[in-house]
N, C-alpha and C positions, 0 to 999 in steps of 0.2 A: 905274764898272762898266758894261760893255755886255754885253747878252745877245742872242743870236740864237735864236729859238724857231721851229721849223717843225713843223707837224702836218698830218695829212690825215684825212679822214673814215673811212678804212679802216686807219689806224695803220701805213701803209707809207710809207717815204721811200726814193726811189731817187736816187742820185747817179751821174751818168755824165760821162765826159770825152769830148770830141769835138775833131776837127781845127778849128783856127781858121778855115780856109777854108770850113767847112760852116755858118757862122753864118746865111747867107741861107736855106738849106734848113731849118735848125732853126727859124728864125722863121716860116717858112711853115706849120709844123705845130703852133705853140704860140699861146697867148694870153698874152703876157708880162704879168706883174704889175709886175715891177721888173727893172732891169738895172744892175749895178754894174761899171764898167770901170776897171781899174788896171793900168798898165804893160803894155798890149796884151793883157791877160787879162780876160775878161768872166764874170760870174756872172749867170745868168738864173734868175729865180724865176717860175714860171707854171704853167699847166695844159696838158695835151696833148689835141689832138683825137683822136689815134690812140693806142691803148694799145700799139702795136708798138714804141714808142720804147725 
């Protein structure tokens, strides 16, 4: 049994999709904690410097 639990200090979770070509600009604005890549798709878990994401 595997569980994924995600929480924040303000109890908000935002999930966004983005074009795969935008990965470099996405990484410039984040502090990645972890990245999981499967079949040319990536899941990034991290924090944002700018709340305009």
